[in-house]
C-alpha positions as CSV (number, residue, x, y, z in Angstrom):
1,M,8.3,-17.4,7.1
2,A,9.4,-14.0,4.0
3,N,11.3,-15.7,1.5
4,E,14.1,-12.3,0.0
5,T,13.2,-11.0,-3.3
6,T,15.5,-8.8,-5.3
7,D,15.7,-6.1,-8.6
8,A,16.5,-9.3,-10.2
9,T,13.9,-11.3,-9.2
10,F,11.0,-9.2,-8.5
11,K,9.2,-9.4,-11.8
12,D,8.9,-13.4,-11.5
13,D,8.4,-13.4,-8.0
14,V,5.7,-10.6,-7.5
15,L,4.2,-9.2,-10.4
16,N,3.7,-12.7,-12.3
17,S,2.5,-14.3,-9.5
18,E,-1.0,-16.3,-9.8
19,I,-2.0,-15.6,-5.9
20,P,-1.5,-12.7,-4.0
21,V,1.6,-11.2,-2.8
22,L,2.7,-9.1,0.3
23,V,6.0,-7.9,-0.1
24,D,7.9,-6.3,2.9
25,F,10.3,-3.3,1.9
26,W,12.6,-2.6,5.0
27,A,16.1,-1.9,5.6
28,P,18.7,-3.5,8.2
29,W,19.1,-0.4,10.2
30,C,15.3,0.6,10.6
31,G,14.1,0.0,14.2
32,P,10.4,-0.3,13.0
33,C,11.4,-2.7,10.2
34,R,12.5,-4.9,12.9
35,M,9.3,-4.6,14.7
36,V,7.3,-5.5,11.5
37,G,9.6,-8.0,10.1
38,P,8.2,-11.0,13.0
39,I,4.9,-10.2,12.2
40,I,5.5,-10.4,8.2
41,D,7.0,-14.0,9.2
42,R,3.9,-15.7,11.3
43,I,1.8,-14.1,8.2
44,G,3.8,-16.1,5.7
45,E,3.1,-19.2,7.8
46,K,-0.5,-18.6,8.4
47,M,-1.1,-17.7,4.8
48,K,1.2,-20.4,3.7
49,N,-0.1,-21.5,-0.3
50,K,-2.7,-18.9,-0.2
51,V,-0.1,-16.1,-0.5
52,K,3.8,-15.3,-1.3
53,V,5.1,-13.2,1.1
54,F,8.6,-11.6,0.4
55,K,10.9,-8.7,1.9
56,L,12.9,-6.6,-0.1
57,N,16.3,-4.5,1.3
58,V,15.5,-1.2,-0.4
59,D,19.4,-0.7,0.5
60,E,20.4,-3.5,-1.6
61,N,17.5,-2.9,-4.3
62,P,17.0,0.6,-5.1
63,S,15.7,0.3,-8.5
64,T,12.6,-1.6,-6.9
65,A,12.0,0.5,-4.5
66,G,12.7,3.6,-6.1
67,S,9.9,1.9,-8.6
68,Y,7.7,1.8,-6.3
69,G,8.0,5.4,-4.7
70,I,9.1,4.2,-1.4
71,T,10.3,6.8,0.4
72,G,9.6,5.4,4.0
73,I,10.0,2.1,5.3
74,P,8.5,-0.1,6.3
75,T,6.3,-0.1,3.4
76,V,4.0,-3.3,3.3
77,I,2.3,-3.5,-0.4
78,I,0.2,-6.1,-1.1
79,F,-0.1,-7.3,-4.9
80,K,-3.0,-8.9,-6.8
81,N,-2.7,-10.1,-10.5
82,G,0.7,-8.1,-10.9
83,Q,-1.2,-4.8,-9.6
84,I,-0.7,-2.8,-6.1
85,E,-3.7,-3.5,-4.4
86,R,-3.3,-2.2,-0.9
87,E,-0.4,-0.2,0.8
88,F,0.8,0.5,4.0
89,V,3.7,2.8,5.5
90,G,4.6,2.6,9.0
91,V,4.1,-0.7,11.5
92,Q,0.6,-2.0,11.6
93,P,-1.2,-4.7,13.7
94,E,-0.8,-8.0,12.3
95,Q,-4.5,-8.7,11.7
96,V,-4.4,-5.3,9.4
97,Y,-2.1,-6.9,6.9
98,L,-4.7,-10.2,7.2
99,D,-7.6,-8.3,6.4
100,A,-6.1,-7.0,3.9
101,L,-5.0,-10.1,2.1
102,V,-8.6,-11.6,2.5
103,A,-10.6,-8.6,1.3
């Protein structure tokens, strides 16, 4: 299961994490985002205690979305040590995200 992160908590949730973090930038009106949502939740369950998984609603948190140049959603970014490791725009198969997390 993925947790929610916000403009206010993003630094603590994501950038200061000692383990890798997957962040799904999404919006409730976005059809492809609704397709990615269950994939992200499954990854959260499968990778529990190895990876943190968060969702960030871009409509409610425009500052963080803007700072990462999010112009298309869904965008999934994997952070390691507070830095962007990989970025995916659009719907990807679950295995693509899993492979990127363990790379």
